[in-house]
C-alpha positions as CSV (number, residue, x, y, z in Angstrom):
1,Q,17.6,-6.9,12.0
2,V,15.1,-5.4,14.3
3,Q,13.5,-6.6,17.5
4,L,10.0,-5.6,18.5
5,V,8.5,-5.4,22.0
6,E,4.8,-4.5,22.5
7,S,3.3,-3.1,25.6
8,G,0.1,-1.5,26.7
9,G,-2.4,-4.3,26.5
10,G,-4.8,-5.2,29.3
11,L,-8.4,-5.5,30.3
12,V,-10.8,-2.7,29.5
13,Q,-14.5,-2.3,29.5
14,A,-16.4,-1.8,26.3
15,G,-16.3,1.8,25.2
16,G,-12.9,2.3,26.8
17,S,-9.5,3.1,25.3
18,L,-6.0,1.6,25.3
19,R,-2.8,2.7,23.7
20,L,-0.4,0.0,22.5
21,S,3.3,0.8,22.0
22,C,5.8,-1.2,20.0
23,A,9.5,-0.4,20.7
24,A,12.0,-1.4,18.1
25,S,15.6,-2.1,18.7
26,G,18.3,-2.0,16.0
27,R,19.3,0.5,13.5
28,M,17.4,2.6,11.0
29,F,13.9,2.2,12.3
30,S,12.8,4.8,9.7
31,N,13.6,2.3,7.0
32,Y,10.9,0.0,8.2
33,A,7.2,0.2,7.5
34,M,5.2,-1.1,10.4
35,G,1.9,-2.9,11.0
36,W,-0.4,-4.0,13.8
37,F,-2.1,-7.3,13.5
38,R,-4.4,-9.2,15.8
39,Q,-5.5,-12.8,16.3
40,A,-8.4,-13.9,18.3
41,P,-8.9,-17.5,19.5
42,G,-10.1,-19.7,16.7
43,K,-9.7,-16.9,14.1
44,E,-7.2,-16.1,11.5
45,R,-4.7,-13.3,11.9
46,E,-6.0,-10.0,10.5
47,I,-4.5,-6.6,9.7
48,V,-5.5,-3.9,12.1
49,A,-3.5,-1.0,10.8
50,A,-0.3,-0.2,8.9
51,I,1.9,2.8,8.5
52,S,4.6,3.7,6.0
53,R,8.2,4.4,7.0
54,S,7.7,8.1,7.1
55,G,4.2,8.0,8.6
56,G,2.8,9.7,5.5
57,S,0.6,6.7,4.5
58,T,-1.7,4.7,6.7
59,Y,-4.1,1.8,6.3
60,Y,-6.9,0.6,8.6
61,G,-8.9,-2.6,8.6
62,D,-12.6,-2.1,8.0
63,S,-13.5,-3.2,11.6
64,V,-11.4,-0.5,13.2
65,K,-11.7,2.5,10.9
66,G,-12.7,5.6,12.8
67,R,-11.8,4.0,16.2
68,F,-8.1,3.2,16.0
69,T,-5.2,5.4,15.0
70,I,-1.7,4.2,14.1
71,S,1.3,6.6,14.5
72,R,5.0,6.4,14.8
73,D,7.8,8.4,16.3
74,N,11.0,7.6,14.4
75,A,13.1,9.5,16.9
76,K,11.9,7.1,19.6
77,N,11.9,4.0,17.4
78,T,8.3,3.4,18.5
79,V,5.0,2.8,16.7
80,Y,1.7,3.3,18.5
81,L,-1.9,2.1,18.2
82,Q,-4.5,4.3,19.9
83,M,-7.6,2.3,20.3
84,N,-10.9,4.1,21.2
85,S,-14.5,2.9,21.6
86,L,-13.3,-0.6,22.2
87,K,-15.7,-3.5,21.6
88,P,-15.7,-7.0,22.9
89,E,-14.9,-8.2,19.4
90,D,-11.6,-6.3,19.6
91,T,-10.4,-8.9,22.1
92,A,-7.3,-10.6,20.7
93,V,-3.6,-10.8,20.9
94,Y,-2.1,-7.8,19.2
95,Y,1.2,-8.1,17.3
96,C,3.5,-5.5,16.0
97,A,5.4,-6.2,12.8
98,A,8.0,-4.6,10.7
99,R,9.1,-4.8,7.1
100,L,12.1,-3.2,5.4
101,S,10.6,-0.8,3.0
102,G,12.2,1.0,0.0
103,G,9.2,3.3,-0.6
104,G,6.3,5.1,1.0
105,G,3.6,2.5,0.7
106,V,2.0,0.1,3.2
107,K,1.4,-3.6,3.0
108,V,-1.6,-5.3,4.5
109,D,-0.6,-9.0,4.2
110,G,1.2,-10.4,7.2
111,I,3.4,-12.5,4.9
112,E,5.1,-9.2,3.8
113,Y,6.4,-8.6,7.3
114,R,9.6,-10.2,8.4
115,Y,9.9,-9.2,12.0
116,W,7.3,-9.7,14.7
117,G,6.9,-9.0,18.3
118,Q,5.7,-11.4,21.0
119,G,2.2,-10.0,21.2
120,T,0.2,-8.3,23.9
121,Q,-3.2,-9.4,25.0
122,V,-6.2,-7.0,24.8
123,T,-9.4,-8.1,26.5
124,V,-12.6,-6.0,26.2
125,S,-15.4,-6.9,28.6
126,S,-19.0,-6.2,27.8
């Protein structure tokens, strides 16, 4: 089992940057593929980015490609989401999620992820 704690959210002006972190407790973090999801009020949860257990494969949602970067440090049991050129439409609660992975791929459907953090609010003002 793994527990996830997100941090780094906050209020930022459009065009600004934030870096989210997700610290994982438990053993064998490197066995877990990780994802960042977000949910805005009145909208469905959507994939933001995902990364394989080694970090060799990544996926980005269309709305964040070229602006956001997912990375991980398996030695620190942490996954990051660097968010640049933020837009008001990026405002949402951001969730970190983990899935036990036997291979090097990524999954984009939240139903594939068993463990979730409590979420961190990101608000982008115009």
